[in-house]
C-alpha positions in Angstrom: 14.2 56.8 -40.5 14.7 56.2 -36.8 14.3 52.7 -35.5 13.8 51.4 -32.0 13.6 47.8 -30.9 11.5 47.1 -27.8 10.2 44.2 -25.7 6.5 44.3 -25.1 5.2 42.2 -22.1 1.5 42.0 -21.5 -1.1 40.2 -19.5 -4.4 38.5 -20.5 -6.4 41.8 -20.4 -4.5 43.0 -23.5 -3.9 39.7 -25.3 -7.1 39.9 -27.4 -6.5 43.5 -28.6 -4.7 44.2 -31.9 -2.1 46.3 -30.3 0.6 45.9 -33.0 -1.8 46.8 -35.8 -3.2 49.8 -33.8 0.2 51.2 -32.9 1.3 51.0 -36.6 -1.9 52.5 -38.0 -2.6 55.1 -35.4 0.9 56.5 -35.2 2.2 55.9 -38.7 4.8 53.4 -37.7 6.2 50.4 -39.5 6.3 47.4 -37.2 8.5 44.3 -37.5 8.0 41.4 -35.1 11.4 39.7 -34.4 10.3 37.1 -31.9 7.1 36.5 -29.8 5.5 34.0 -27.4 2.1 33.9 -25.8 0.1 31.8 -23.3 -3.2 32.4 -21.7 -1.5 34.1 -18.7 0.9 36.4 -20.5 2.8 37.2 -23.7 5.8 39.0 -25.0 6.8 40.5 -28.4 10.2 41.7 -29.5 9.2 44.5 -31.8 11.0 47.0 -34.1 9.3 50.3 -34.6 10.3 52.5 -37.5 9.1 56.0 -38.0 9.5 59.6 -36.8 11.1 59.7 -33.3 8.0 61.7 -32.0 5.6 59.1 -33.4 7.7 56.2 -31.9 7.6 58.0 -28.5 3.8 58.6 -28.8 3.2 55.0 -29.8 5.2 53.7 -26.9 3.3 56.0 -24.5 0.0 54.6 -25.9 1.2 51.0 -25.4 2.0 51.8 -21.8 -1.4 53.4 -21.3 -3.0 50.1 -22.4 -1.1 48.2 -19.7 1.8 46.9 -21.8 5.2 46.9 -20.3 7.8 48.4 -22.7 11.5 47.8 -22.3 14.3 48.8 -24.7 16.2 46.0 -26.4 20.0 46.6 -26.9 20.7 48.8 -29.8 
């Protein structure tokens, strides 16, 4: 199955939402958190997404629509 590692960066408006759970459940992706850090001001998560390429793309688009910055991490 295709895998993609991304860095999610978000502000306080998203910090209380279950974005990792939702992206996994709603788009049928397996999620694996490699590293993360959060404060009251902002947070980041290095996340691996595993699933169909179309579902990964759709999940990333959903994250962006929620205000999350998504950057690729070296493959």
